[in-house]
C-alpha positions in Angstrom: -0.5 16.5 -4.3 -2.3 15.2 -1.2 -0.3 12.7 0.7 -1.8 9.7 2.3 -0.6 9.5 5.9 -1.5 8.2 9.4 -2.3 4.9 11.0 -5.9 3.9 11.5 -7.5 0.9 13.3 -10.5 -0.4 11.4 -13.0 -3.2 11.6 -14.4 -5.2 8.7 -18.1 -5.7 8.5 -19.5 -9.2 8.2 -19.4 -9.0 4.3 -15.7 -8.2 4.3 -16.1 -4.5 3.6 -13.8 -1.9 5.1 -14.6 1.8 5.6 -11.8 4.0 4.4 -11.0 6.5 7.2 -12.3 10.0 6.4 -8.8 11.5 6.7 -7.5 9.1 4.1 -10.6 9.5 1.8 -10.3 13.3 1.9 -6.7 13.0 0.7 -7.5 10.9 -2.3 -6.8 12.8 -5.6 -9.7 14.0 -7.7 -11.5 13.2 -10.0 -11.1 9.4 -9.5 -11.1 9.5 -5.7 -13.6 6.7 -5.4 -11.7 4.4 -7.9 -8.8 2.6 -6.2 -6.6 -0.4 -7.0 -5.9 -3.2 -4.5 -2.9 -5.5 -4.8 -0.9 -7.9 -2.7 2.0 -6.3 -0.9 5.5 -7.6 -0.9 5.1 -8.3 2.8 1.9 -10.1 4.0 -0.3 -7.0 3.6 -2.5 -5.4 1.0 -1.7 -2.2 -0.9 -4.3 0.3 -1.9 -3.4 2.8 -4.6 -5.3 5.8 -6.0 -5.7 5.3 -9.8 -3.1 8.0 -10.7 -0.4 6.5 -8.4 -1.3 3.0 -9.7 -0.9 4.0 -13.3 2.8 5.1 -12.6 3.6 1.7 -11.0 1.6 -0.2 -13.6 3.5 1.5 -16.5 6.9 0.7 -14.9 6.1 -3.0 -14.5 4.6 -3.3 -17.9 7.7 -1.7 -19.5 9.7 -4.7 -18.4 10.8 -7.0 -21.3 8.3 -9.8 -21.6 10.9 -12.0 -23.3 13.0 -12.1 -20.1 11.9 -14.9 -17.8 12.6 -13.1 -14.5 10.6 -10.1 -15.6 7.7 -12.3 -16.6 7.7 -14.0 -13.2 7.8 -10.7 -11.5 4.9 -9.3 -13.6 2.9 -12.4 -13.1 3.3 -12.3 -9.3 2.9 -8.5 -9.0 -0.3 -8.4 -10.9 -1.8 -11.5 -9.4 -5.0 -10.7 -7.7 -5.0 -7.0 -8.7 -8.5 -5.7 -8.1 -10.1 -2.4 -8.9 -12.3 -1.3 -6.0 -14.8 1.5 -5.8 -15.8 3.3 -2.6 -19.6 3.3 -1.9 -21.5 6.4 -0.6 -20.1 6.0 2.9 -16.5 5.2 1.9 -16.6 1.4 2.1 -15.0 -1.1 -0.3 -15.0 -4.8 -0.6 -11.9 -6.8 0.2 -11.9 -10.0 -1.8 -11.6 -13.2 0.3 -8.4 -14.3 -1.4 -6.8 -11.0 -0.5 -8.0 -11.3 3.1 -6.4 -14.8 3.3 -3.2 -13.5 1.8 -2.8 -10.8 4.4 -4.3 -12.8 7.3 -6.9 -10.2 7.9 -10.1 -11.5 9.7 -12.1 -8.9 11.6 -9.7 -6.0 12.3 -7.2 -4.1 10.1 -4.7 -1.4 10.4 -4.5 1.1 7.5 -1.2 2.9 7.1 -0.8 5.8 4.8 2.5 5.9 3.0 2.4 8.9 0.7 1.1 7.6 -2.6 -0.5 4.5 -1.2 -1.9 2.8 1.9 -1.0 -0.6 3.3 -3.7 -2.7 4.9 -2.4 -5.1 7.6 -3.7 -7.6 10.1 -2.8 -5.8 13.4 -0.7 -8.6 14.8 1.3 -9.1 11.6 1.8 -5.3 11.4 3.4 -5.2 14.8 5.7 -8.1 13.8 7.0 -6.1 10.8 7.7 -2.9 12.7 11.2 -2.1 13.9 11.2 -2.6 17.6 14.8 -1.4 18.3 15.1 2.4 18.3 18.8 2.3 17.5 18.1 0.2 14.4 15.5 2.7 13.3 17.8 5.6 14.0 20.6 4.0 11.8 18.1 3.6 9.0 17.0 7.2 9.3 20.7 8.3 9.1 21.4 6.0 6.1 18.3 7.1 4.1 17.8 10.7 5.2 21.4 12.0 5.6 22.2 15.1 3.6 25.0 13.1 2.0 22.6 10.7 0.3 21.3 11.1 -3.3 17.7 10.8 -1.9 17.9 14.4 -0.7 20.1 15.7 -3.5 23.3 16.0 -1.4 26.7 14.8 -2.5 27.4 11.1 -2.6 30.4 9.2 -1.3 
């Protein structure tokens, strides 16, 4: 499985299209590499999923009990604005105006590869959401990546 990684500065064209960086495009899984799903992120950003990765997330959310009010609210908000996008011959795709407004993206964007997905941020908002304090980042790394955590299969406390 190819992993989406890296951080890329991009510019939107006047029509609101964004060119997916070649490194990201080359790591999209085949055969549906040109078919992607765009959703609103939990933070003020957009999230771009390859079809296969989206299907896993979609199935988890759809498995929630529709007769539970909290689950319905989550489903409604999670799927709100979901858009299937297709890359053109040069790797561009259209970002709907409503999605651009949600993320505060105007002319420039940062694409961040996060394994199974990419986030698309307004550059200023992205900087605001990054951890500035190295000590805080170090503590999180220790918490989540310690050999004593279930994440890496080690013993738990």
